[in-house]
LUMLUMDREN-2810 file (N, C-alpha, C; in Angstrom, 1 decimal):
<atoms>
<atom><aa>M</aa><ch>A</ch><at>N</at><xx>-6.7</xx><yy>14.8</yy><zz>28.9</zz></atom>
<atom><aa>M</aa><ch>A</ch><at>CA</at><xx>-5.2</xx><yy>14.5</yy><zz>28.3</zz></atom>
<atom><aa>M</aa><ch>A</ch><at>C</at><xx>-5.2</xx><yy>13.4</yy><zz>27.5</zz></atom>
<atom><aa>F</aa><ch>A</ch><at>N</at><xx>-6.1</xx><yy>12.3</yy><zz>27.9</zz></atom>
<atom><aa>F</aa><ch>A</ch><at>CA</at><xx>-5.9</xx><yy>11.0</yy><zz>27.2</zz></atom>
<atom><aa>F</aa><ch>A</ch><at>C</at><xx>-6.8</xx><yy>11.2</yy><zz>25.9</zz></atom>
<atom><aa>E</aa><ch>A</ch><at>N</at><xx>-7.9</xx><yy>12.1</yy><zz>26.0</zz></atom>
<atom><aa>E</aa><ch>A</ch><at>CA</at><xx>-8.7</xx><yy>12.2</yy><zz>24.7</zz></atom>
<atom><aa>E</aa><ch>A</ch><at>C</at><xx>-7.8</xx><yy>13.0</yy><zz>23.6</zz></atom>
<atom><aa>R</aa><ch>A</ch><at>N</at><xx>-7.1</xx><yy>13.9</yy><zz>24.1</zz></atom>
<atom><aa>R</aa><ch>A</ch><at>CA</at><xx>-6.3</xx><yy>14.7</yy><zz>23.2</zz></atom>
<atom><aa>R</aa><ch>A</ch><at>C</at><xx>-5.3</xx><yy>13.9</yy><zz>22.6</zz></atom>
<atom><aa>Q</aa><ch>A</ch><at>N</at><xx>-4.6</xx><yy>12.9</yy><zz>23.2</zz></atom>
<atom><aa>Q</aa><ch>A</ch><at>CA</at><xx>-3.6</xx><yy>11.9</yy><zz>22.7</zz></atom>
<atom><aa>Q</aa><ch>A</ch><at>C</at><xx>-4.3</xx><yy>11.2</yy><zz>21.8</zz></atom>
<atom><aa>A</aa><ch>A</ch><at>N</at><xx>-5.5</xx><yy>10.8</yy><zz>21.9</zz></atom>
<atom><aa>A</aa><ch>A</ch><at>CA</at><xx>-6.2</xx><yy>9.7</yy><zz>21.0</zz></atom>
<atom><aa>A</aa><ch>A</ch><at>C</at><xx>-6.6</xx><yy>10.5</yy><zz>19.8</zz></atom>
<atom><aa>R</aa><ch>A</ch><at>N</at><xx>-7.0</xx><yy>11.8</yy><zz>20.0</zz></atom>
<atom><aa>R</aa><ch>A</ch><at>CA</at><xx>-7.3</xx><yy>12.5</yy><zz>18.7</zz></atom>
<atom><aa>R</aa><ch>A</ch><at>C</at><xx>-6.2</xx><yy>12.7</yy><zz>17.8</zz></atom>
<atom><aa>R</aa><ch>A</ch><at>N</at><xx>-4.9</xx><yy>13.0</yy><zz>18.3</zz></atom>
<atom><aa>R</aa><ch>A</ch><at>CA</at><xx>-3.7</xx><yy>13.1</yy><zz>17.8</zz></atom>
<atom><aa>R</aa><ch>A</ch><at>C</at><xx>-3.4</xx><yy>11.8</yy><zz>17.0</zz></atom>
<atom><aa>Q</aa><ch>A</ch><at>N</at><xx>-3.6</xx><yy>10.6</yy><zz>17.8</zz></atom>
<atom><aa>Q</aa><ch>A</ch><at>CA</at><xx>-3.2</xx><yy>9.4</yy><zz>17.2</zz></atom>
<atom><aa>Q</aa><ch>A</ch><at>C</at><xx>-4.1</xx><yy>9.1</yy><zz>15.9</zz></atom>
<atom><aa>R</aa><ch>A</ch><at>N</at><xx>-5.6</xx><yy>9.4</yy><zz>16.1</zz></atom>
<atom><aa>R</aa><ch>A</ch><at>CA</at><xx>-6.4</xx><yy>9.3</yy><zz>15.1</zz></atom>
<atom><aa>R</aa><ch>A</ch><at>C</at><xx>-5.9</xx><yy>9.9</yy><zz>13.8</zz></atom>
<atom><aa>S</aa><ch>A</ch><at>N</at><xx>-5.5</xx><yy>11.2</yy><zz>14.0</zz></atom>
<atom><aa>S</aa><ch>A</ch><at>CA</at><xx>-5.0</xx><yy>12.1</yy><zz>12.8</zz></atom>
<atom><aa>S</aa><ch>A</ch><at>C</at><xx>-3.9</xx><yy>11.3</yy><zz>12.1</zz></atom>
<atom><aa>C</aa><ch>A</ch><at>N</at><xx>-2.9</xx><yy>10.9</yy><zz>12.9</zz></atom>
<atom><aa>C</aa><ch>A</ch><at>CA</at><xx>-1.8</xx><yy>10.3</yy><zz>12.6</zz></atom>
<atom><aa>C</aa><ch>A</ch><at>C</at><xx>-2.1</xx><yy>9.0</yy><zz>11.8</zz></atom>
<atom><aa>Y</aa><ch>A</ch><at>N</at><xx>-3.1</xx><yy>8.2</yy><zz>12.4</zz></atom>
<atom><aa>Y</aa><ch>A</ch><at>CA</at><xx>-3.6</xx><yy>7.0</yy><zz>11.7</zz></atom>
<atom><aa>Y</aa><ch>A</ch><at>C</at><xx>-4.2</xx><yy>7.4</yy><zz>10.2</zz></atom>
<atom><aa>R</aa><ch>A</ch><at>N</at><xx>-4.9</xx><yy>8.5</yy><zz>10.2</zz></atom>
<atom><aa>R</aa><ch>A</ch><at>CA</at><xx>-5.5</xx><yy>8.9</yy><zz>9.0</zz></atom>
<atom><aa>R</aa><ch>A</ch><at>C</at><xx>-4.4</xx><yy>9.2</yy><zz>7.9</zz></atom>
<atom><aa>I</aa><ch>A</ch><at>N</at><xx>-3.3</xx><yy>9.9</yy><zz>8.4</zz></atom>
<atom><aa>I</aa><ch>A</ch><at>CA</at><xx>-2.2</xx><yy>9.9</yy><zz>7.3</zz></atom>
<atom><aa>I</aa><ch>A</ch><at>C</at><xx>-1.6</xx><yy>8.8</yy><zz>6.9</zz></atom>
<atom><aa>I</aa><ch>A</ch><at>N</at><xx>-1.3</xx><yy>7.9</yy><zz>8.0</zz></atom>
<atom><aa>I</aa><ch>A</ch><at>CA</at><xx>-0.8</xx><yy>6.7</yy><zz>7.6</zz></atom>
<atom><aa>I</aa><ch>A</ch><at>C</at><xx>-1.6</xx><yy>5.9</yy><zz>6.6</zz></atom>
<atom><aa>K</aa><ch>A</ch><at>N</at><xx>-2.8</xx><yy>6.0</yy><zz>6.9</zz></atom>
<atom><aa>K</aa><ch>A</ch><at>CA</at><xx>-3.8</xx><yy>5.2</yy><zz>6.1</zz></atom>
<atom><aa>K</aa><ch>A</ch><at>C</at><xx>-3.8</xx><yy>5.6</yy><zz>4.6</zz></atom>
<atom><aa>Q</aa><ch>A</ch><at>N</at><xx>-3.5</xx><yy>7.0</yy><zz>4.4</zz></atom>
<atom><aa>Q</aa><ch>A</ch><at>CA</at><xx>-3.5</xx><yy>7.7</yy><zz>3.2</zz></atom>
<atom><aa>Q</aa><ch>A</ch><at>C</at><xx>-2.2</xx><yy>7.2</yy><zz>2.5</zz></atom>
<atom><aa>Q</aa><ch>A</ch><at>N</at><xx>-1.1</xx><yy>7.2</yy><zz>3.2</zz></atom>
<atom><aa>Q</aa><ch>A</ch><at>CA</at><xx>0.3</xx><yy>6.9</yy><zz>2.6</zz></atom>
<atom><aa>Q</aa><ch>A</ch><at>C</at><xx>0.1</xx><yy>5.4</yy><zz>2.3</zz></atom>
<atom><aa>L</aa><ch>A</ch><at>N</at><xx>-0.5</xx><yy>4.5</yy><zz>3.1</zz></atom>
<atom><aa>L</aa><ch>A</ch><at>CA</at><xx>-0.5</xx><yy>3.1</yy><zz>2.8</zz></atom>
<atom><aa>L</aa><ch>A</ch><at>C</at><xx>-1.5</xx><yy>2.8</yy><zz>1.5</zz></atom>
<atom><aa>I</aa><ch>A</ch><at>N</at><xx>-2.5</xx><yy>3.5</yy><zz>1.4</zz></atom>
<atom><aa>I</aa><ch>A</ch><at>CA</at><xx>-3.2</xx><yy>3.5</yy><zz>0.1</zz></atom>
<atom><aa>I</aa><ch>A</ch><at>C</at><xx>-2.5</xx><yy>3.7</yy><zz>-1.0</zz></atom>
<atom><aa>K</aa><ch>A</ch><at>N</at><xx>-1.7</xx><yy>4.9</yy><zz>-0.9</zz></atom>
<atom><aa>K</aa><ch>A</ch><at>CA</at><xx>-0.9</xx><yy>5.4</yy><zz>-2.2</zz></atom>
<atom><aa>K</aa><ch>A</ch><at>C</at><xx>0.1</xx><yy>4.2</yy><zz>-2.3</zz></atom>
<atom><aa>R</aa><ch>A</ch><at>N</at><xx>0.7</xx><yy>3.8</yy><zz>-1.2</zz></atom>
<atom><aa>R</aa><ch>A</ch><at>CA</at><xx>1.8</xx><yy>2.7</yy><zz>-1.4</zz></atom>
<atom><aa>R</aa><ch>A</ch><at>C</at><xx>1.1</xx><yy>1.3</yy><zz>-2.1</zz></atom>
<atom><aa>R</aa><ch>A</ch><at>N</at><xx>-0.1</xx><yy>1.1</yy><zz>-1.6</zz></atom>
<atom><aa>R</aa><ch>A</ch><at>CA</at><xx>-0.6</xx><yy>-0.1</yy><zz>-2.1</zz></atom>
<atom><aa>R</aa><ch>A</ch><at>C</at><xx>-0.8</xx><yy>0.0</yy><zz>-3.5</zz></atom>
<atom><aa>S</aa><ch>A</ch><at>N</at><xx>-1.2</xx><yy>1.1</yy><zz>-4.0</zz></atom>
<atom><aa>S</aa><ch>A</ch><at>CA</at><xx>-1.6</xx><yy>1.2</yy><zz>-5.3</zz></atom>
<atom><aa>S</aa><ch>A</ch><at>C</at><xx>-0.4</xx><yy>1.2</yy><zz>-6.2</zz></atom>
<atom><aa>Y</aa><ch>A</ch><at>N</at><xx>0.7</xx><yy>1.8</yy><zz>-5.6</zz></atom>
<atom><aa>Y</aa><ch>A</ch><at>CA</at><xx>1.9</xx><yy>1.6</yy><zz>-6.3</zz></atom>
<atom><aa>Y</aa><ch>A</ch><at>C</at><xx>2.5</xx><yy>0.1</yy><zz>-6.4</zz></atom>
<atom><aa>L</aa><ch>A</ch><at>N</at><xx>2.3</xx><yy>-0.5</yy><zz>-5.2</zz></atom>
<atom><aa>L</aa><ch>A</ch><at>CA</at><xx>2.7</xx><yy>-1.9</yy><zz>-5.1</zz></atom>
<atom><aa>L</aa><ch>A</ch><at>C</at><xx>2.0</xx><yy>-2.8</yy><zz>-6.0</zz></atom>
<atom><aa>N</aa><ch>A</ch><at>N</at><xx>0.7</xx><yy>-2.6</yy><zz>-6.2</zz></atom>
<atom><aa>N</aa><ch>A</ch><at>CA</at><xx>-0.2</xx><yy>-3.3</yy><zz>-7.0</zz></atom>
<atom><aa>N</aa><ch>A</ch><at>C</at><xx>0.3</xx><yy>-3.2</yy><zz>-8.5</zz></atom>
<atom><aa>K</aa><ch>A</ch><at>N</at><xx>0.6</xx><yy>-1.9</yy><zz>-8.9</zz></atom>
<atom><aa>K</aa><ch>A</ch><at>CA</at><xx>1.1</xx><yy>-1.6</yy><zz>-10.3</zz></atom>
<atom><aa>K</aa><ch>A</ch><at>C</at><xx>2.3</xx><yy>-2.4</yy><zz>-10.4</zz></atom>
<atom><aa>W</aa><ch>A</ch><at>N</at><xx>3.2</xx><yy>-2.4</yy><zz>-9.4</zz></atom>
<atom><aa>W</aa><ch>A</ch><at>CA</at><xx>4.6</xx><yy>-3.0</yy><zz>-9.5</zz></atom>
<atom><aa>W</aa><ch>A</ch><at>C</at><xx>4.4</xx><yy>-4.6</yy><zz>-9.6</zz></atom>
<atom><aa>L</aa><ch>A</ch><at>N</at><xx>3.6</xx><yy>-5.1</yy><zz>-8.7</zz></atom>
<atom><aa>L</aa><ch>A</ch><at>CA</at><xx>3.2</xx><yy>-6.5</yy><zz>-8.8</zz></atom>
<atom><aa>L</aa><ch>A</ch><at>C</at><xx>2.6</xx><yy>-6.9</yy><zz>-10.0</zz></atom>
<atom><aa>Q</aa><ch>A</ch><at>N</at><xx>1.7</xx><yy>-6.1</yy><zz>-10.7</zz></atom>
<atom><aa>Q</aa><ch>A</ch><at>CA</at><xx>1.1</xx><yy>-6.5</yy><zz>-11.8</zz></atom>
<atom><aa>Q</aa><ch>A</ch><at>C</at><xx>2.1</xx><yy>-6.7</yy><zz>-12.9</zz></atom>
<atom><aa>G</aa><ch>A</ch><at>N</at><xx>3.0</xx><yy>-5.7</yy><zz>-12.8</zz></atom>
<atom><aa>G</aa><ch>A</ch><at>CA</at><xx>4.1</xx><yy>-5.8</yy><zz>-13.9</zz></atom>
<atom><aa>G</aa><ch>A</ch><at>C</at><xx>5.0</xx><yy>-7.1</yy><zz>-13.7</zz></atom>
<atom><aa>K</aa><ch>A</ch><at>N</at><xx>5.4</xx><yy>-7.4</yy><zz>-12.4</zz></atom>
<atom><aa>K</aa><ch>A</ch><at>CA</at><xx>6.1</xx><yy>-8.5</yy><zz>-12.1</zz></atom>
<atom><aa>K</aa><ch>A</ch><at>C</at><xx>5.4</xx><yy>-9.8</yy><zz>-12.5</zz></atom>
<atom><aa>V</aa><ch>A</ch><at>N</at><xx>4.1</xx><yy>-9.7</yy><zz>-12.1</zz></atom>
<atom><aa>V</aa><ch>A</ch><at>CA</at><xx>3.2</xx><yy>-11.0</yy><zz>-12.5</zz></atom>
<atom><aa>V</aa><ch>A</ch><at>C</at><xx>3.2</xx><yy>-11.1</yy><zz>-13.9</zz></atom>
<atom><aa>G</aa><ch>A</ch><at>N</at><xx>3.1</xx><yy>-10.1</yy><zz>-14.6</zz></atom>
<atom><aa>G</aa><ch>A</ch><at>CA</at><xx>2.9</xx><yy>-10.1</yy><zz>-16.2</zz></atom>
<atom><aa>G</aa><ch>A</ch><at>C</at><xx>4.1</xx><yy>-10.7</yy><zz>-16.7</zz></atom>
<atom><aa>K</aa><ch>A</ch><at>N</at><xx>5.4</xx><yy>-10.2</yy><zz>-16.1</zz></atom>
<atom><aa>K</aa><ch>A</ch><at>CA</at><xx>6.6</xx><yy>-10.9</yy><zz>-16.6</zz></atom>
<atom><aa>K</aa><ch>A</ch><at>C</at><xx>6.8</xx><yy>-12.4</yy><zz>-16.2</zz></atom>
<atom><aa>Y</aa><ch>A</ch><at>N</at><xx>6.2</xx><yy>-12.6</yy><zz>-15.1</zz></atom>
<atom><aa>Y</aa><ch>A</ch><at>CA</at><xx>6.5</xx><yy>-13.9</yy><zz>-14.7</zz></atom>
<atom><aa>Y</aa><ch>A</ch><at>C</at><xx>5.6</xx><yy>-14.9</yy><zz>-15.4</zz></atom>
<atom><aa>A</aa><ch>A</ch><at>N</at><xx>4.4</xx><yy>-14.3</yy><zz>-15.8</zz></atom>
<atom><aa>A</aa><ch>A</ch><at>CA</at><xx>3.4</xx><yy>-15.1</yy><zz>-16.7</zz></atom>
<atom><aa>A</aa><ch>A</ch><at>C</at><xx>4.1</xx><yy>-15.4</yy><zz>-18.1</zz></atom>
<atom><aa>L</aa><ch>A</ch><at>N</at><xx>4.5</xx><yy>-14.3</yy><zz>-18.6</zz></atom>
<atom><aa>L</aa><ch>A</ch><at>CA</at><xx>5.3</xx><yy>-14.5</yy><zz>-19.9</zz></atom>
<atom><aa>L</aa><ch>A</ch><at>C</at><xx>6.2</xx><yy>-15.5</yy><zz>-19.8</zz></atom>
<atom><aa>N</aa><ch>A</ch><at>N</at><xx>7.1</xx><yy>-15.4</yy><zz>-18.7</zz></atom>
<atom><aa>N</aa><ch>A</ch><at>CA</at><xx>8.2</xx><yy>-16.4</yy><zz>-18.6</zz></atom>
<atom><aa>N</aa><ch>A</ch><at>C</at><xx>7.7</xx><yy>-17.9</yy><zz>-18.5</zz></atom>
<atom><aa>S</aa><ch>A</ch><at>N</at><xx>6.6</xx><yy>-17.9</yy><zz>-17.7</zz></atom>
<atom><aa>S</aa><ch>A</ch><at>CA</at><xx>6.1</xx><yy>-19.4</yy><zz>-17.5</zz></atom>
<atom><aa>S</aa><ch>A</ch><at>C</at><xx>5.5</xx><yy>-20.0</yy><zz>-18.7</zz></atom>
<atom><aa>K</aa><ch>A</ch><at>N</at><xx>5.0</xx><yy>-19.1</yy><zz>-19.5</zz></atom>
<atom><aa>K</aa><ch>A</ch><at>CA</at><xx>4.2</xx><yy>-19.5</yy><zz>-20.8</zz></atom>
<atom><aa>K</aa><ch>A</ch><at>C</at><xx>5.4</xx><yy>-20.1</yy><zz>-21.7</zz></atom>
<atom><aa>N</aa><ch>A</ch><at>N</at><xx>6.6</xx><yy>-19.4</yy><zz>-21.8</zz></atom>
<atom><aa>N</aa><ch>A</ch><at>CA</at><xx>7.8</xx><yy>-19.8</yy><zz>-22.4</zz></atom>
<atom><aa>N</aa><ch>A</ch><at>C</at><xx>8.3</xx><yy>-21.1</yy><zz>-22.0</zz></atom>
<atom><aa>L</aa><ch>A</ch><at>N</at><xx>8.1</xx><yy>-21.6</yy><zz>-20.7</zz></atom>
<atom><aa>L</aa><ch>A</ch><at>CA</at><xx>8.6</xx><yy>-22.7</yy><zz>-20.2</zz></atom>
<atom><aa>L</aa><ch>A</ch><at>C</at><xx>8.2</xx><yy>-24.0</yy><zz>-20.8</zz></atom>
</atoms>
């Protein structure tokens, strides 16, 4: 019983990990855009 639960958890972890990787790549793009704007603003200061 415990092994079956662990296996299910592992598959859930795999799905969560994939979602996190997708979200992280999206966040990185968003942050790069933010940082780019911030860098441009700080150059103007």
